[in-house]
C-alpha positions in Angstrom: 127.8 163.7 44.9 125.5 161.0 45.7 122.2 161.1 44.0 119.4 161.9 46.3 117.6 158.7 45.6 120.5 156.6 46.3 121.3 158.5 49.6 117.6 158.1 50.7 117.2 154.5 49.6 120.1 153.5 51.8 118.9 155.4 54.7 115.5 153.8 54.3 117.0 150.4 54.5 119.2 151.4 57.4 116.1 152.8 59.2 114.4 149.5 58.8 117.5 147.5 60.0 117.6 149.9 63.1 113.8 149.3 63.9 113.3 145.6 64.3 109.7 146.3 65.5 108.7 148.2 62.5 110.4 145.8 60.2 108.4 142.9 61.8 105.1 145.0 61.6 105.6 145.8 57.9 106.5 142.2 57.1 103.5 140.7 59.1 101.1 143.3 57.7 102.2 142.3 54.2 101.9 138.7 54.9 98.3 139.2 56.2 97.4 141.8 53.5 96.7 144.3 56.1 97.4 147.3 54.2 96.1 149.9 56.5 98.6 148.7 59.1 101.2 148.5 56.3 100.7 152.2 55.4 100.8 153.3 59.1 103.9 151.5 59.9 105.5 152.6 56.5 104.6 156.2 57.3 106.7 156.1 60.4 109.6 154.5 58.7 109.7 157.0 55.8 109.3 159.9 58.3 112.3 158.6 60.3 114.5 157.9 57.2 114.0 161.5 56.2 114.7 162.7 59.7 117.9 160.6 59.6 119.2 162.6 56.7 118.5 165.8 58.7 115.2 166.8 57.2 112.1 167.8 59.0 109.2 165.7 57.9 105.4 165.7 58.0 102.9 162.8 57.9 100.1 161.3 59.6 100.9 161.5 63.2 104.1 163.4 62.7 103.7 167.2 63.0 106.2 169.3 61.1 107.3 172.5 62.8 109.7 174.1 60.4 107.1 175.8 58.1 104.9 178.9 59.3 101.8 176.6 59.4 102.5 173.5 61.5 100.7 170.5 60.0 100.8 166.7 59.8 100.2 166.7 56.0 100.9 169.4 53.3 99.1 169.4 49.7 97.4 166.1 50.8 100.6 164.2 50.4 101.1 161.4 52.8 104.7 162.4 53.7 106.7 165.5 53.0 110.3 166.5 53.8 111.8 169.9 54.1 115.4 171.3 55.0 115.4 171.7 58.7 117.3 175.0 58.6 116.1 178.2 57.0 112.9 180.1 57.5 109.6 180.7 55.8 107.9 178.7 53.1 110.6 176.5 51.6 109.8 174.0 48.9 109.9 170.4 49.9 113.1 168.3 49.4 111.0 165.2 49.1 107.6 163.9 48.9 106.1 160.4 49.3 102.7 158.8 48.6 101.9 155.6 50.1 99.2 153.8 48.2 97.7 150.6 49.7 94.9 150.2 47.3 95.3 147.3 44.8 93.3 149.6 42.2 96.0 150.4 39.4 94.2 153.8 38.9 94.6 154.9 42.5 98.3 154.0 42.3 98.6 156.1 38.8 96.8 158.9 40.7 99.5 158.7 43.4 102.0 158.9 40.8 100.6 161.8 39.0 100.1 163.5 42.4 103.9 163.4 43.1 104.9 164.5 39.7 102.9 167.6 40.2 105.2 168.7 43.1 108.5 170.4 42.6 111.1 168.8 44.8 114.4 166.9 44.5 113.0 163.4 45.4 109.4 162.0 44.6 108.5 158.5 45.9 105.5 156.2 45.4 105.1 153.1 47.6 102.5 150.5 46.4 101.7 147.0 47.0 101.4 143.9 44.9 101.0 140.5 46.2 103.1 139.0 43.6 106.5 140.5 42.7 106.4 139.0 39.2 103.7 141.6 38.6 106.2 144.4 39.1 107.7 145.0 35.7 104.2 145.0 33.9 102.6 147.1 36.4 105.5 149.7 36.3 105.3 149.7 32.4 101.5 150.4 32.7 102.2 153.2 35.2 104.9 154.8 32.6 102.5 154.4 29.7 99.3 155.7 31.6 101.0 158.7 33.5 104.2 159.5 32.1 103.5 159.4 28.6 100.6 161.8 29.2 103.3 164.5 29.9 104.6 166.6 26.9 108.0 165.4 26.0 109.6 168.9 26.6 108.1 169.0 30.1 109.1 165.5 31.0 112.7 166.0 29.7 112.8 169.1 31.9 111.5 167.3 35.0 113.9 168.2 37.9 114.5 165.8 40.7 114.2 162.0 40.7 111.1 159.9 40.8 111.1 156.4 42.3 108.1 153.8 42.4 108.7 151.2 45.2 106.5 148.0 45.0 106.2 145.9 48.2 105.1 142.3 47.6 103.9 139.6 49.9 105.6 136.6 48.1 109.2 138.2 48.7 108.6 138.9 52.4 110.9 135.9 53.3 113.8 138.1 52.2 112.4 141.2 54.0 113.4 143.9 53.6 115.7 143.8 50.6 113.8 141.4 48.5 110.3 142.7 49.5 110.8 146.2 48.3 111.6 146.5 44.5 112.4 150.1 43.3 112.1 151.6 40.0 113.5 155.1 39.0 112.0 157.2 36.2 114.4 158.0 33.4 113.1 161.4 32.3 114.9 161.2 28.9 113.1 157.9 27.9 110.0 158.4 29.9 110.5 154.9 31.1 111.1 153.4 34.7 114.2 151.4 35.2 115.0 148.9 37.9 116.8 150.9 40.7 119.1 148.9 42.9 120.1 150.2 46.4 123.8 151.0 46.6 
């Protein structure tokens, strides 16, 4: 069985490949550091990637209709995905925060926010102009957020957690070089580089 993170990440890149306009918008927004536009475009791509997997998604501008209360956002999360079949208040399959602030504390808050949700896949997108900042930034997220969890709770954490960093200086190899993904190893409490399959 393919891991949920691998399955979604592959679909995310396929969605970008199919939507050249969105890919152009993301690349251009990153080059111009127009992070509000980057977030808006990325929201649509993430929603479509979830829908391509057969999930119903909610996000700004994307109303979800599979839960008893129809909304664009649930629990103040930027994007949430649910199984399309079934009835009632089901738990999300995936949750995603799209943090466009350069403030490391706000990115850490987004990570903490998704870690508080019970689901199969948690994703945080953030942006750093220089891709070389990725490893140190990921390490600081791990020590600031993950290390605060009691070891027993962290080891029992269900689902997968990804942090994906977009960086301007790798926009020339968009989308593959632009997005660097890191996956939380709940046994060690550290993020490890995650390559798309």
